[in-house]
C-alpha positions in Angstrom: 0.2 -83.1 250.0 2.8 -85.3 251.8 2.1 -88.9 252.6 1.7 -90.0 256.2 3.2 -93.4 255.8 6.2 -95.1 254.2 6.7 -97.2 251.1 9.0 -99.9 249.9 8.5 -100.1 246.2 9.6 -102.3 243.3 9.9 -105.6 245.3 7.9 -108.8 244.9 9.7 -111.6 246.6 9.0 -114.8 248.5 8.9 -114.6 252.3 12.5 -115.9 252.5 13.7 -113.3 250.1 11.7 -110.6 251.9 13.4 -111.5 255.2 16.8 -111.5 253.4 15.9 -108.0 252.1 15.1 -106.8 255.6 18.4 -108.2 256.9 20.2 -106.5 254.1 18.5 -103.2 254.9 19.3 -103.7 258.6 22.9 -104.2 257.8 23.1 -100.8 256.1 24.5 -98.1 258.3 22.7 -94.9 257.4 25.6 -92.6 257.4 26.5 -89.9 255.0 29.8 -91.6 254.4 28.2 -94.7 253.0 30.4 -96.3 250.4 28.7 -97.4 247.2 29.1 -100.9 245.9 28.1 -102.7 249.1 24.5 -103.1 250.1 23.1 -99.8 248.9 23.3 -96.0 248.8 20.9 -93.2 249.3 20.4 -89.8 247.9 20.6 -86.5 249.8 17.2 -85.9 251.3 15.0 -83.7 249.1 12.7 -81.0 250.6 9.4 -81.1 248.8 6.3 -79.2 250.0 7.7 -79.0 253.5 8.5 -82.8 253.7 11.8 -84.6 253.5 12.2 -87.7 251.4 15.2 -90.0 251.5 15.7 -92.2 248.5 17.4 -95.5 249.2 18.7 -97.5 246.3 19.4 -101.2 246.7 22.5 -102.0 244.6 23.0 -105.7 245.4 20.8 -108.2 247.2 22.5 -111.4 246.1 21.2 -114.3 244.0 18.5 -115.3 246.4 16.4 -112.2 245.7 14.0 -112.2 242.7 12.9 -108.9 241.4 10.3 -109.2 238.7 8.1 -106.2 238.6 7.7 -103.8 235.6 9.0 -101.1 237.8 12.2 -102.9 238.5 12.7 -103.6 234.8 12.0 -100.0 234.0 14.4 -98.7 236.7 17.1 -101.3 235.8 16.8 -103.4 238.9 16.6 -100.4 241.3 14.4 -100.4 244.3 13.5 -97.4 246.4 12.3 -96.7 249.9 10.6 -93.4 250.4 10.4 -92.1 254.0 8.5 -89.0 255.1 9.5 -87.1 258.2 8.5 -83.8 259.8 10.0 -80.6 258.2 13.7 -80.3 258.9 13.4 -76.9 260.5 11.3 -78.3 263.3 13.8 -80.9 264.4 17.5 -81.1 264.9 19.7 -83.0 262.5 20.7 -85.7 265.0 17.2 -86.3 266.1 16.1 -86.4 262.4 18.8 -89.0 261.6 17.9 -91.2 264.6 14.2 -91.1 263.9 14.8 -91.7 260.2 16.6 -94.9 261.0 13.8 -96.1 263.3 11.1 -95.3 260.8 12.9 -96.9 257.9 13.2 -100.2 259.9 9.6 -100.0 260.9 8.5 -99.3 257.3 10.4 -102.3 255.9 9.1 -104.6 258.6 5.5 -103.5 258.1 5.5 -104.1 254.4 7.2 -107.5 254.8 4.5 -108.6 257.2 1.7 -107.3 255.0 2.9 -108.8 251.7 3.9 -112.1 253.3 0.5 -112.4 254.9 -1.4 -111.6 251.8 0.5 -113.3 249.1 1.9 -116.3 251.0 -1.0 -117.0 253.4 -4.7 -117.5 253.0 -7.0 -114.6 253.7 -8.2 -115.8 257.1 -8.2 -114.3 260.5 -4.3 -114.4 260.4 -4.6 -111.7 257.8 -6.8 -109.6 259.9 -4.2 -109.7 262.7 -1.4 -108.3 260.6 0.2 -105.1 261.9 -1.0 -103.0 259.0 -3.1 -99.9 258.8 -6.6 -100.1 257.4 -5.7 -98.4 254.2 -2.8 -100.7 253.6 -5.0 -103.7 254.2 -7.6 -102.4 251.8 -4.9 -101.8 249.1 -3.3 -105.2 249.3 -6.6 -107.0 249.6 -7.8 -105.3 246.4 -4.6 -106.1 244.6 -5.0 -109.8 245.7 -8.5 -109.8 244.3 -7.4 -108.3 241.0 -5.5 -111.5 240.4 -8.4 -113.8 241.0 -9.0 -116.5 238.5 -12.7 -115.5 238.5 -13.3 -112.7 236.0 -16.2 -111.2 237.9 -14.0 -110.9 241.1 -11.2 -109.2 239.1 -13.5 -106.7 237.4 -15.2 -105.8 240.7 -11.8 -105.4 242.5 -10.5 -103.1 239.7 -13.7 -101.1 239.9 -13.1 -100.6 243.6 -9.5 -99.6 243.1 -10.5 -97.1 240.5 -12.8 -95.3 243.0 -10.0 -94.7 245.5 -9.7 -90.9 245.4 -8.3 -90.2 248.8 -5.2 -92.4 248.9 -1.8 -91.0 249.5 0.5 -90.6 246.6 2.7 -93.6 247.6 -0.4 -95.8 247.6 -1.2 -95.0 244.0 2.5 -95.7 243.2 2.3 -99.0 245.0 -0.6 -100.1 242.8 1.2 -98.8 239.7 4.2 -101.1 240.4 2.3 -104.1 241.9 -0.7 -104.5 239.5 -0.6 -106.9 236.6 -1.4 -106.2 233.0 -5.2 -106.9 233.2 -5.5 -104.6 236.2 -3.6 -101.8 234.5 -5.8 -102.0 231.4 -9.0 -102.1 233.5 -7.9 -99.1 235.5 -7.2 -97.2 232.2 -10.7 -98.0 231.0 -12.2 -96.6 234.2 -13.9 -93.2 234.1 -12.1 -90.3 235.9 -9.2 -92.5 236.8 -6.2 -91.0 238.7 -3.2 -91.1 236.4 -0.9 -91.9 239.4 -2.1 -95.5 239.0 0.2 -95.8 236.0 3.9 -96.0 235.7 5.3 -93.3 233.5 7.1 -94.6 230.4 10.9 -94.3 230.5 12.1 -91.0 229.2 13.6 -91.3 225.7 17.2 -90.3 225.0 17.8 -87.0 223.3 16.1 -87.3 219.9 16.0 -85.3 216.7 13.8 -85.4 213.7 16.5 -86.6 211.3 17.3 -89.6 213.5 13.6 -90.5 214.0 13.1 -90.5 210.2 16.1 -92.8 209.8 14.8 -95.1 212.5 11.3 -95.2 210.8 12.8 -95.9 207.4 14.9 -98.8 208.9 11.7 -100.2 210.6 9.8 -100.1 207.3 12.8 -101.6 205.4 12.9 -104.5 208.0 9.3 -105.5 207.4 8.9 -108.5 205.1 7.3 -107.9 201.7 6.4 -111.4 200.7 2.7 -112.3 200.5 1.8 -108.7 201.3 -1.1 -106.7 200.0 -0.2 -104.8 196.8 -1.2 -101.4 198.3 1.0 -102.1 201.3 4.0 -102.9 199.0 3.4 -99.8 196.9 3.1 -97.3 199.7 5.9 -98.8 201.7 8.3 -98.6 198.7 7.1 -95.1 198.1 7.8 -94.0 201.6 11.3 -95.5 201.5 12.0 -93.9 198.2 10.6 -90.5 199.0 11.6 -90.4 202.6 8.1 -89.2 203.4 7.7 -89.6 207.2 4.0 -88.7 207.3 3.1 -91.1 204.4 5.1 -93.9 205.9 3.5 -93.4 209.3 0.1 -93.7 207.8 0.9 -96.7 205.6 2.8 -99.0 208.0 1.8 -102.5 207.1 0.1 -104.9 209.5 3.2 -106.9 210.2 2.5 -106.7 213.9 5.1 -109.2 215.1 7.8 -107.7 213.0 7.0 -104.2 214.1 7.2 -105.2 217.8 10.4 -107.3 217.4 12.2 -104.5 215.6 11.5 -101.9 218.3 8.4 -100.4 216.7 6.6 -99.8 220.0 9.6 -97.8 221.4 10.1 -95.9 218.2 6.4 -94.9 218.0 6.7 -93.7 221.6 9.7 -91.5 220.7 7.8 -90.0 217.8 4.7 -89.5 220.0 6.7 -87.6 222.7 8.8 -85.7 220.1 5.8 -84.5 218.1 3.5 -83.1 220.9 2.9 -80.2 218.6 1.0 -82.3 216.1 -2.3 -83.9 217.1 -2.5 -85.6 213.7 0.8 -87.4 214.1 0.0 -88.4 217.7 -3.5 -89.5 216.6 -2.0 -91.8 213.8 0.4 -93.3 216.3 -2.4 -94.1 218.7 -4.3 -95.5 215.7 -1.4 -97.8 215.0 -1.3 -99.0 218.7 -5.0 -99.8 218.4 -4.3 -101.9 215.3 -1.4 -103.7 217.1 -3.8 -104.4 220.0 -6.0 -106.5 217.7 -3.3 -109.2 218.2 -3.8 -110.6 221.8 -0.3 -112.1 221.9 1.2 -108.6 221.7 -0.7 -107.2 224.7 2.1 -107.9 227.1 4.6 -106.0 224.9 2.3 -103.0 224.6 1.8 -102.9 228.3 5.4 -103.4 229.2 6.5 -100.6 226.9 4.4 -98.1 228.8 1.6 -97.5 226.4 -1.3 -98.1 228.9 -0.6 -95.0 230.9 -0.3 -92.9 227.8 -3.6 -94.2 226.5 -5.3 -93.5 229.9 -4.0 -89.9 229.7 -5.2 -89.5 226.1 -8.7 -90.8 227.1 -8.9 -87.6 229.2 -8.3 -85.4 226.2 -11.0 -82.8 225.5 -10.6 -83.5 221.8 -13.1 -86.3 220.8 -10.9 -87.6 218.0 -7.9 -88.2 220.3 -10.0 -89.7 223.1 -11.8 -92.0 220.7 -8.6 -93.3 219.2 -7.3 -94.1 222.7 -10.7 -95.7 223.6 -10.5 -98.0 220.6 -7.0 -99.1 221.5 -7.9 -99.8 225.1 -11.1 -101.6 224.2 -9.0 -103.9 222.0 -6.6 -104.5 224.9 -9.4 -105.2 227.4 -10.3 -108.9 227.0 -11.9 -109.1 230.5 -15.0 -107.0 229.6 -14.9 -106.5 225.8 -15.6 -109.5 223.5 -15.7 -107.5 220.3 -12.6 -106.3 218.3 -12.6 -102.8 216.8 -10.6 -102.9 213.5 -9.1 -99.9 211.8 -11.8 -97.4 211.1 -14.3 -98.6 213.6 -14.6 -96.3 216.7 -16.6 -96.4 219.9 -18.3 -93.1 220.8 -20.2 -94.5 223.8 -19.5 -96.1 226.2 -15.8 -95.5 226.0 -15.2 -96.7 229.6 -16.1 -99.8 231.5 -19.7 -99.5 232.7 -22.2 -101.6 234.7 -24.9 -100.2 232.4 -26.2 -103.0 230.2 -26.0 -102.2 226.4 -29.4 -102.9 224.9 -28.9 -101.8 221.3 -26.4 -100.2 218.8 -26.6 -97.0 216.8 -24.1 -96.8 213.9 -23.0 -93.6 212.1 -21.7 -93.7 208.6 -20.3 -90.6 206.9 -20.3 -89.7 203.2 -18.1 -88.3 200.5 -15.2 -86.2 202.0 -16.7 -86.8 205.5 -15.0 -88.4 208.5 -16.0 -90.5 211.6 -16.1 -87.4 213.8 -16.2 -84.1 211.9 -19.3 -85.1 209.9 -21.3 -85.4 213.1 -20.2 -82.2 214.8 -22.6 -79.5 215.8 -23.4 -76.8 213.2 -21.0 -73.9 213.4 -22.6 -70.9 215.3 -22.5 -67.3 214.4 -24.5 -65.4 217.1 -22.8 -64.3 220.3 -25.3 -66.1 222.6 -24.6 -69.5 221.0 -20.9 -69.0 221.0 -21.0 -68.8 224.8 -22.6 -72.2 225.1 -20.9 -75.5 225.1 -20.1 -76.7 221.6 -20.4 -80.4 220.6 -17.5 -81.7 218.6 -19.5 -84.8 218.0 -23.2 -84.7 218.8 -23.8 -88.5 218.9 -21.2 -88.7 221.7 -22.3 -85.5 223.5 -26.1 -85.6 223.1 -27.3 -89.0 222.0 -25.2 -90.8 224.7 -26.7 -88.6 227.4 -30.3 -89.1 226.1 -29.9 -92.9 225.6 -27.1 -94.1 227.9 -28.0 -97.8 227.3 -26.9 -97.6 223.6 -23.6 -98.5 222.2 -22.8 -95.7 219.7 -20.3 -96.5 216.9 -18.9 -94.5 214.0 -16.9 -95.6 211.0 -14.3 -93.9 208.9 -13.0 -94.6 205.4 -11.0 -92.4 202.9 -12.8 -90.6 200.1 -11.7 -88.2 197.4 -13.3 -86.0 194.8 -10.5 -86.4 192.2 -7.6 -88.7 191.5 -4.9 -86.0 191.4 -2.7 -87.9 193.7 -0.6 -91.1 194.1 -2.6 -94.3 194.4 -1.8 -97.9 194.5 -2.5 -100.2 191.5 -5.7 -101.7 192.8 -7.1 -98.7 194.6 -9.9 -98.0 192.1 -11.4 -101.4 192.9 -11.1 -100.7 196.6 -12.9 -97.4 196.3 -16.0 -99.0 194.8 -19.2 -99.4 196.8 -19.0 -103.1 196.3 -15.6 -103.5 197.8 -16.2 -101.0 200.6 -19.5 -102.6 201.5 -17.9 -106.0 201.9 -14.9 -104.6 203.8 -17.1 -102.6 206.3 -19.5 -105.5 206.8 -16.6 -107.8 207.9 -15.2 -105.1 210.3 -18.6 -104.4 211.8 -19.3 -108.0 212.3 -16.0 -108.3 214.2 -17.3 -105.4 216.3 -20.4 -107.3 217.2 -22.8 -105.3 215.0 -25.8 -107.6 214.5 -25.6 -109.2 217.9 -28.2 -106.8 219.2 -30.8 -104.5 217.7 -29.3 -101.7 215.5 -30.2 -98.4 214.0 -28.1 -97.0 211.1 -27.6 -93.2 210.7 -26.0 -92.3 207.3 -25.1 -89.1 205.5 -24.8 -88.8 201.7 -22.7 -91.6 200.1 -22.7 -93.3 203.6 -26.4 -94.2 203.0 -25.4 -96.1 199.8 -22.8 -98.0 201.7 -25.4 -99.0 204.4 -27.7 -100.2 201.6 -24.8 -102.3 200.1 -23.8 -103.7 203.5 -27.3 -104.8 204.3 -27.8 -106.4 200.9 -24.5 -108.3 201.2 -25.4 -109.4 204.7 -28.8 -110.7 203.5 -27.0 -113.0 201.1 -24.5 -114.4 203.7 -25.9 -116.9 206.2 -23.2 -115.9 208.7 -24.1 -112.2 208.4 -27.9 -112.3 208.2 -28.2 -111.3 211.9 -27.0 -107.8 210.8 -30.2 -107.5 208.6 -32.5 -109.3 211.0 -31.5 -107.0 213.9 -31.8 -103.8 211.8 -34.7 -101.8 213.3 -34.3 -98.5 211.5 -32.3 -96.3 209.2 -31.9 -92.5 209.2 -30.8 -91.1 205.8 -29.4 -87.5 205.6 -29.4 -86.4 202.0 -28.6 -89.8 200.5 -28.5 -89.8 196.7 -30.5 -92.9 196.1 -30.8 -92.0 192.4 -27.4 -90.3 192.1 -26.2 -86.7 192.0 -25.2 -84.1 189.4 -21.8 -83.7 191.2 -19.8 -85.7 188.7 -21.2 -83.7 185.8 -19.5 -80.5 187.1 -16.0 -82.0 187.1 -15.1 -80.2 183.9 -15.9 -76.8 185.5 -13.5 -77.0 188.4 -9.8 -77.8 188.4 -9.8 -79.8 191.6 -12.5 -82.1 190.1 -10.7 -83.1 187.0 -10.3 -86.8 186.7 -13.2 -87.4 189.1 -12.6 -90.2 191.6 -14.3 -93.6 191.6 -16.7 -92.4 194.4 -17.8 -89.4 192.3 -18.3 -91.4 189.2 -20.4 -94.0 191.0 -22.7 -91.2 192.2 -23.7 -90.2 188.7 -27.3 -89.2 188.2 -29.5 -92.2 187.1 -26.5 -94.6 187.3 -27.7 -98.1 186.4 -25.7 -99.5 189.3 -27.5 -97.2 191.7 -30.8 -98.0 190.3 -30.2 -101.7 190.8 -28.9 -101.1 194.3 -32.0 -99.1 195.2 -34.5 -101.6 193.8 -32.9 -104.5 195.6 -32.7 -102.5 198.8 -36.3 -101.3 198.8 -37.4 -104.9 198.3 -35.3 -106.1 201.2 -36.5 -103.5 203.8 -40.1 -104.1 202.9 -39.6 -107.8 203.6 -37.8 -107.0 206.9 -40.2 -104.2 207.8 -37.4 -101.8 208.6 -38.3 -98.2 209.8 -37.0 -95.4 207.5 -36.6 -91.7 208.1 -35.1 -89.5 205.4 -34.1 -85.8 205.3 -33.5 -83.8 202.2 -31.7 -80.5 201.5 -33.2 -77.5 199.8 -30.3 -75.1 199.9 -27.3 -75.1 197.5 -23.8 -76.0 198.7 -20.5 -74.3 197.8 -18.2 -76.9 196.1 -14.9 -75.2 196.1 -14.8 -71.6 194.8 -16.5 -72.2 191.4 -19.5 -74.4 192.0 -22.7 -73.9 194.0 -25.4 -76.5 193.6 -28.0 -78.6 195.4 -25.8 -81.7 195.7 -28.7 -84.2 196.2 -32.0 -83.2 194.6 -35.1 -83.9 196.7 -36.4 -86.6 194.3 -33.1 -88.4 194.7 -33.1 -88.1 198.5 -36.7 -89.4 198.8 -36.5 -93.2 199.0 -40.3 -93.4 198.7 -40.6 -95.4 201.9 -41.1 -94.1 205.4 -41.1 -90.4 206.4 -39.3 -87.9 204.2 -38.6 -84.4 205.5 -37.2 -81.5 203.4 -35.2 -79.0 205.4 -33.8 -75.5 204.6 -30.2 -76.5 204.9 -27.4 -77.4 202.6 -25.7 -80.8 202.0 -23.0 -80.3 204.6 -25.2 -79.0 207.4 -28.1 -81.4 207.1 -26.5 -83.8 209.5 -25.2 -81.1 211.8 -27.9 -79.9 214.3 -27.6 -76.4 215.5 -28.4 -77.3 219.1 -29.7 -80.2 221.2 -33.2 -78.6 220.9 -33.1 -78.3 217.1 -35.7 -80.0 215.0 -33.1 -82.2 213.2 -31.8 -83.7 216.4 -35.1 -84.0 218.2 -36.7 -85.7 215.2 -33.8 -88.1 214.8 -33.7 -88.9 218.5 -37.5 -89.6 218.5 -37.0 -92.0 215.5 -34.2 -93.9 217.3 -36.2 -94.2 220.5 -39.3 -95.4 218.6 -37.3 -97.9 216.5 -35.7 -99.3 219.7 -38.6 -98.8 222.0 -38.9 -102.4 223.0 -35.3 -102.7 223.9 -34.9 -99.3 225.7 -38.0 -99.9 227.8 -37.0 -103.4 228.9 
């Protein structure tokens, strides 16, 4: 659809400079024989969708003109005027040229009046008398309000901007070039946002895999190694030595300032655009941006490098993992409406956008051995034709629980686990894979995310339940963390081996389980450490009167091609407190409801609602 009005973009000047600009444009003789190097030049009109657009590039405006928008920086100090006219075949060339000159003068004058009135004068009756159409008045008024010193005014104005669905293309582009960093981030975190609100990042030069790898190696080599974590040193040196792009991309150290100074944001954007065939690589890049966004002083660099528009686009991805990585990054960038910080491995499933719905409680999902923040909680795979035709939930907490309880904040965590140690590992990795270390690490991350500030229900599968128990015990012993325990209203355990599992005992029977990992060894049946953990935990939840719901598996699970066993025996899954429900499912499927109407989901939902009844009904 062609716009009905005209646009002068890329200019933010004082009134004096605006008038100078108008004079400069007026001096320009719109003839085909215009000579470059004077005031400006224009491109041959392009015919698009039955409309003709003339692009006018200002080449020199003198020292008195200040051009300071992101658009100008991105276009290397170029400014454009877009003019729409009637289709060429309906008018003669001479008439077209004559009317084009008139309309261009009129467009420039109108915008000068509007911007001078709004940005230089108070919003009084003088503003209402400006010779500007209603839509332009609305646009500039909202942009003015997005820069208010009052947070509530800014948030409301951004919300109003985001709901503009019937603007012309040039109006979206005006906002894209005129809005500030906070407005851009707020728009990106608005549901169903029009992507025309965001400037596209500059197109990279021709790039090849080999050059990208060299650039990535140079970036890694430039990062300081002094006073750096041992694992970071180990994997960085390994990446440089082996030239392993995938490994280095996953193990980039948290030297945020050095990464930005050495062009890391631009390099990551090149890799992101080059590897559109790999969701995993793109996901790891977005994950890195989310980590950089934890540093507020880097927000301007992230915004100026064009990442906000990319994140807004990824938020629309149908893949829950991609969208959730982008949601985390944008939440860390949004300091107007988000107080919490989501560190690496902590993801928001709901709400992923700005919302006026008050958040009354938290539900936190913790996966187990070989699980993940998203795949553990997917819907059970279907086999019959009828179910295959229905919508499939990649992540039922996000698809179902968020719909049934919209006032909840739903979080999920992710951490690496392995069955065996047939792989490279850093010198201190065994310690870091222990329940004790992971419990402390996750507790710190969850506290930064605001867990404990409101009532919370934990949902855990397998080893994740042991981590929840360790987290709560650690929190009970730390005065600064006790709110995490005090606000815990309930816990759902899916096949949690409170007394251990026989999994480690089978390591000699399967090649891939030789040298069982720390995680597997800690899950040994009747482990003294697990017994102590269980005794201390049951004592704690009795004191706190925490509600408990446990599910147990009764069917065996295939572990590789050689082992089939009941991973967690019923007597180990039964905590002895609260309700315990055995189910005819295996270890992997016990946390994967077949449908929204299945017993597993309905019973879990009822427990969550009952545990948080006071908060949800208020």
